[in-house]
C-alpha positions in Angstrom: -95.2 19.2 -48.7 -94.2 22.7 -48.3 -90.5 23.8 -47.9 -89.3 25.0 -44.5 -89.9 28.6 -43.7 -86.8 30.9 -44.2 -84.9 32.3 -41.2 -86.4 35.6 -40.3 -86.4 38.5 -37.8 -89.1 40.7 -36.6 -89.8 44.2 -35.3 -92.8 44.6 -33.0 -94.0 48.0 -32.6 -95.1 48.8 -29.0 -94.2 52.5 -28.6 -97.8 54.1 -28.8 -99.4 55.8 -25.8 -102.8 54.1 -26.4 -104.8 57.3 -25.9 -107.8 56.0 -27.5 -107.8 52.8 -25.4 -107.5 54.7 -22.1 -103.7 54.2 -21.6 -100.8 52.2 -22.8 -102.4 49.0 -24.2 -99.1 47.1 -24.7 -98.7 46.5 -20.9 -102.3 45.7 -20.3 -103.3 42.0 -19.6 -105.3 40.1 -22.1 -106.4 36.8 -20.9 -103.3 35.6 -18.9 -100.5 37.7 -20.2 -99.7 41.4 -21.3 -100.7 42.3 -24.9 -97.2 42.6 -26.0 -96.4 39.1 -24.9 -98.9 37.5 -27.1 -97.0 38.8 -30.3 -93.5 38.2 -29.2 -94.2 34.6 -28.0 -95.9 34.0 -31.5 -93.0 35.2 -33.5 -90.4 33.4 -31.4 -92.6 30.3 -31.6 -92.5 30.5 -35.4 -88.8 30.7 -35.5 -87.9 34.3 -35.5 -84.2 34.5 -34.8 -84.3 38.0 -33.5 -87.1 40.1 -32.3 -86.7 43.8 -31.7 -89.3 45.4 -29.5 -89.9 49.2 -30.0 -91.1 50.6 -26.7 -91.7 54.2 -25.5 -88.5 55.9 -24.2 -87.7 55.0 -20.6 -90.2 51.8 -20.7 -87.5 49.1 -20.8 -88.5 47.9 -17.4 -92.0 47.4 -18.3 -90.9 45.5 -21.5 -88.7 43.3 -19.2 -91.5 42.6 -16.9 -94.1 41.9 -19.8 -91.6 39.4 -21.5 -90.0 38.0 -18.5 -88.7 34.3 -19.0 -88.6 34.9 -22.8 -85.2 35.0 -24.8 -84.4 36.1 -28.1 -85.7 39.8 -27.9 -84.4 43.1 -27.1 -85.9 46.6 -26.6 -85.1 49.8 -28.4 -86.7 53.2 -27.8 -89.4 54.4 -30.4 -89.8 57.8 -31.9 -92.4 60.5 -32.2 -94.2 58.7 -35.0 -94.7 55.0 -36.0 -92.5 55.5 -39.1 -89.7 56.7 -36.9 -90.3 53.8 -34.4 -90.0 51.3 -37.3 -86.9 52.8 -38.5 -85.4 52.6 -35.1 -86.3 48.9 -34.9 -84.8 48.1 -38.3 -81.6 49.9 -37.3 -81.2 47.6 -34.5 -81.4 44.5 -36.6 -78.4 42.7 -37.9 -77.9 40.2 -40.7 -77.7 40.4 -44.5 -79.8 42.8 -46.5 -81.9 40.0 -48.0 -83.0 38.9 -44.5 -86.7 38.5 -44.3 -88.3 40.9 -41.6 -91.7 41.1 -40.3 -93.0 44.3 -38.9 -95.9 43.7 -36.5 -98.1 46.1 -34.3 -98.1 44.9 -30.8 -101.8 46.0 -30.8 -102.6 43.0 -32.8 -102.1 40.3 -30.3 -103.9 37.2 -31.7 -101.2 36.5 -34.1 -101.4 32.9 -35.6 -98.6 30.8 -36.9 -100.4 30.4 -40.0 -100.4 34.1 -40.9 -96.7 34.4 -40.2 -96.1 31.4 -42.7 -98.4 33.1 -45.4 -96.5 36.5 -45.1 -93.2 34.7 -45.5 -94.4 32.6 -48.4 -95.7 35.8 -50.1 -92.4 37.4 -50.0 -90.9 34.6 -52.3 -92.1 36.4 -55.4 -92.6 40.0 -54.3 -91.0 42.8 -52.6 -93.4 42.7 -49.7 -96.4 40.8 -48.3 -99.2 41.7 -46.1 -102.2 39.9 -44.6 -105.4 41.4 -45.5 -109.2 40.9 -45.3 -111.9 41.8 -48.1 -114.1 44.4 -46.9 -117.5 42.9 -46.3 -119.8 45.6 -45.0 -121.2 48.1 -47.4 -119.4 51.5 -47.2 -120.9 55.0 -47.0 -119.4 58.6 -47.3 -120.9 61.0 -44.8 -121.1 64.8 -44.9 -122.0 66.4 -41.6 -123.1 63.1 -40.3 -125.5 62.5 -43.0 -125.0 59.8 -45.7 -123.8 61.2 -48.9 -123.7 58.1 -51.1 -122.3 54.5 -51.3 -118.7 53.6 -52.0 -117.9 50.6 -54.1 -116.2 48.0 -52.0 -114.9 45.9 -54.9 -111.2 45.5 -54.8 -111.1 47.0 -51.4 -109.1 45.2 -48.4 -108.5 45.7 -44.7 -104.7 45.6 -44.2 -103.2 43.8 -41.1 -99.9 43.1 -39.8 -97.4 41.6 -39.6 -96.0 42.9 -43.0 -92.9 41.0 -44.6 -90.0 42.6 -46.4 -86.4 42.1 -47.0 -84.4 44.2 -44.7 -82.6 46.2 -47.3 -85.7 46.8 -49.3 -87.6 48.3 -46.5 -84.6 50.3 -44.9 -84.0 51.9 -48.4 -87.8 52.5 -49.0 -88.0 54.5 -45.8 -84.9 56.6 -46.8 -86.8 57.5 -49.9 -90.0 58.2 -48.1 -90.9 62.1 -47.9 -90.3 62.8 -44.2 -93.1 65.3 -43.9 -95.8 62.8 -45.0 -97.2 60.2 -42.4 -96.6 56.6 -43.4 -99.8 54.6 -43.2 -97.9 51.4 -43.0 -94.7 49.7 -44.5 -96.5 48.5 -47.5 -97.3 52.0 -48.5 -93.6 52.9 -48.0 -92.5 50.1 -50.3 -95.0 50.7 -52.9 -93.9 54.4 -53.0 -90.3 53.4 -53.8 -91.7 51.2 -56.7 -92.0 47.8 -54.9 -94.5 45.2 -55.3 -96.5 44.0 -52.4 -98.4 40.8 -52.4 -101.6 40.5 -50.3 -102.1 37.1 -48.4 -105.0 35.9 -46.5 -105.4 37.6 -43.2 -107.4 36.5 -40.0 -110.4 38.2 -38.5 -109.0 37.4 -35.1 -106.0 39.5 -35.8 -107.9 42.5 -34.9 -106.4 45.7 -33.6 -106.9 46.9 -30.2 -107.9 50.5 -30.5 -110.8 51.3 -28.3 -111.7 50.1 -24.7 -114.4 47.8 -26.0 -111.9 46.0 -28.3 -110.5 44.3 -25.3 -113.8 42.6 -24.4 -113.9 41.3 -28.1 -110.4 40.0 -28.1 -111.0 38.3 -24.7 -114.0 36.5 -26.4 -111.8 35.4 -29.3 -109.0 33.7 -27.1 -109.3 29.9 -27.3 -110.7 28.6 -23.9 -110.9 25.4 -22.2 -113.7 24.1 -19.8 -112.5 22.4 -16.7 -114.4 20.8 -13.7 -113.1 20.2 -10.1 -114.6 18.4 -7.3 -114.2 19.1 -3.5 -115.2 17.0 -0.3 -114.9 17.9 3.4 -116.1 16.5 6.6 -116.3 18.1 10.1 -117.5 16.5 13.3 -120.1 17.8 15.6 -119.3 19.3 18.9 -120.8 21.5 21.6 -122.2 24.8 20.3 -125.3 26.9 19.5 -124.9 27.6 15.8 -123.3 26.2 12.7 -121.8 27.9 9.5 -122.8 26.4 6.3 -122.2 27.9 2.9 -121.5 31.2 4.5 -124.7 31.4 6.4 -124.8 31.0 10.2 -127.7 28.7 11.3 -128.9 28.3 14.9 -128.4 24.7 16.0 -127.8 22.8 19.3 -124.4 21.8 18.2 -121.5 23.3 16.0 -118.9 21.8 13.6 -115.6 21.5 15.0 -112.4 22.7 13.0 -109.4 25.0 13.0 -111.3 27.7 11.1 -115.1 28.2 11.4 -115.6 24.7 10.0 -117.9 25.6 7.1 -117.8 22.3 5.4 -119.7 23.6 2.4 -117.2 26.5 1.7 -114.3 24.2 2.3 -115.5 21.7 -0.2 -116.2 24.5 -2.8 -112.9 26.0 -2.3 -111.2 22.7 -3.1 -113.4 22.2 -6.1 -112.3 25.5 -7.6 -108.6 24.8 -6.7 -108.9 21.3 -8.1 -110.3 22.6 -11.5 -107.2 24.7 -11.8 -104.8 22.0 -10.7 -103.7 24.3 -7.9 -103.5 22.0 -4.9 -106.1 21.9 -2.2 -107.1 24.2 0.7 -104.7 22.7 3.1 -101.8 23.8 0.7 -103.0 27.3 0.8 -104.1 27.5 4.5 -102.5 25.0 6.6 -104.4 23.8 9.7 -101.2 23.9 11.5 -100.9 27.8 11.0 -102.4 29.6 14.0 -103.4 32.6 11.8 -106.3 30.6 10.4 -107.6 29.7 13.8 -111.3 30.6 13.9 -111.1 32.3 10.4 -114.2 32.8 8.4 -114.1 30.5 5.4 -115.3 32.9 2.9 -111.6 34.1 2.9 -110.6 30.8 1.7 -113.2 30.8 -1.1 -112.4 34.4 -2.3 -108.6 33.4 -2.3 -109.3 30.6 -4.6 -111.4 32.9 -7.0 -108.7 35.4 -6.9 -106.2 32.8 -8.1 -108.7 31.8 -11.0 -109.0 35.5 -12.1 -105.2 35.9 -12.1 -104.8 33.2 -14.7 -107.5 34.8 -16.9 -110.1 32.4 -16.0 -113.8 32.6 -14.8 -116.2 30.6 -12.8 -119.1 29.2 -14.7 -121.2 27.6 -12.1 -121.0 25.7 -8.7 -122.9 23.0 -7.2 -122.9 22.1 -3.5 -124.4 19.1 -1.7 -124.6 19.0 2.2 -124.9 15.5 3.7 -126.4 15.5 7.2 -129.4 14.4 9.3 -129.6 17.8 11.0 -129.9 20.7 10.9 -132.7 21.0 8.1 -131.1 22.7 5.3 -134.0 23.5 3.1 -135.3 26.5 5.2 -131.9 28.2 4.7 -130.9 26.9 1.1 -132.0 30.1 -0.8 -129.9 32.3 1.9 -127.0 29.9 1.2 -127.4 30.4 -2.6 -127.6 34.1 -2.3 -124.5 34.3 -0.1 -122.5 32.1 -2.6 -123.6 34.1 -5.5 -122.3 37.3 -3.7 -119.0 35.8 -2.7 -118.5 34.3 -6.2 -120.0 37.2 -8.3 -122.3 34.7 -10.0 -125.8 35.0 -11.2 -128.2 33.1 -8.7 -129.0 30.4 -11.4 -125.4 29.6 -11.7 -125.3 28.5 -8.0 -126.8 25.3 -6.6 -127.1 24.2 -2.9 -128.7 20.8 -2.1 -129.1 18.6 0.8 -129.5 15.0 1.4 -129.3 12.3 4.2 -127.7 8.9 4.5 -130.9 7.4 5.7 -129.3 6.9 9.2 -126.3 5.0 7.8 -122.7 6.0 8.5 -121.2 8.8 10.7 -123.5 11.4 9.2 -126.5 9.0 9.9 -125.3 8.6 13.4 -125.2 12.4 13.9 -121.3 12.2 14.4 -120.6 14.7 11.7 -121.5 16.5 8.6 -120.1 15.9 5.0 -120.1 18.3 2.0 -119.3 17.7 -1.6 -119.0 20.3 -4.2 -118.4 20.6 -7.9 -117.2 23.8 -9.9 -116.9 24.3 -13.5 -114.4 27.1 -14.7 -113.2 28.5 -17.9 -109.5 29.0 -18.7 -107.6 30.4 -21.5 -106.1 27.5 -23.6 -102.4 27.1 -23.2 
């Protein structure tokens, strides 16, 4: 059984402009939360007693918004270079000189507890520790865009963050670092001062967000859960000349009666999506007692449910709607319904199903008193 991890502090560097990524990436959302929040939450959850977040000058409000609800962190302004930003963060830390400190780039959001633990363990018999991965791809030199020979990859590693050091060790190493030279990372600074840095196992998911396409890769790496919700709706028949079903108006000698346009298919589907999220039902979001929804088009309800799903970093996988009635005949309009739902939900057509059935003359639908609809929706959400 391993011993408990030592008390530690952390500096999260989030002062960059993100020019290669198309703008400040620390505030951009990844899954359900800003990029910066992923790292700060991971460090606090691992037991960090203090987290100093280094942000661009004047960006304190952005940091407060990104980290709202979290305690145990504070922000300081960064400098003109990463090295200056790290030193500003170190200067803001308190505690004894032998206090372990993790320095982490906010641009590596998928930080695991296991990597944090390995870094701290690696510091037990070295002046520093960093997570790293062996280079797997073959390497080539290039001259003018033309290959100029292979590079031996034996002994080459890809360095990641967080990197672990004692507070005094890293502070003094930076003091000894030549100011005119750029510091690649903290391990380089400590090694320059004569320190010994241990490499520990890194994590392929701990990728650095550098280019716009990196965000799509990171999204794919976020653990996700599949959920299914069901919905059911009923409306009675009344006088009219047309009926709305699954977003399509169908000529008919009756209409469905309801506070909105009474589109039972869209109502059932809205409830299915809300149910999969555990987000109440259509009546919670659009009370039938509210006059503003009188005669409203039900596609507004459906779009609202999908927007709430997207706000949580989720996506819709597929939907299946069954209409239960004797009349009107649904089959001639089924393809139009599928196409309309696919348009509203931004889904491929083969992810949208609309079916119809009767109750063989039994019950209120069999007697022609009303129409029923049931729906199933499958969604994907980031794991908590």
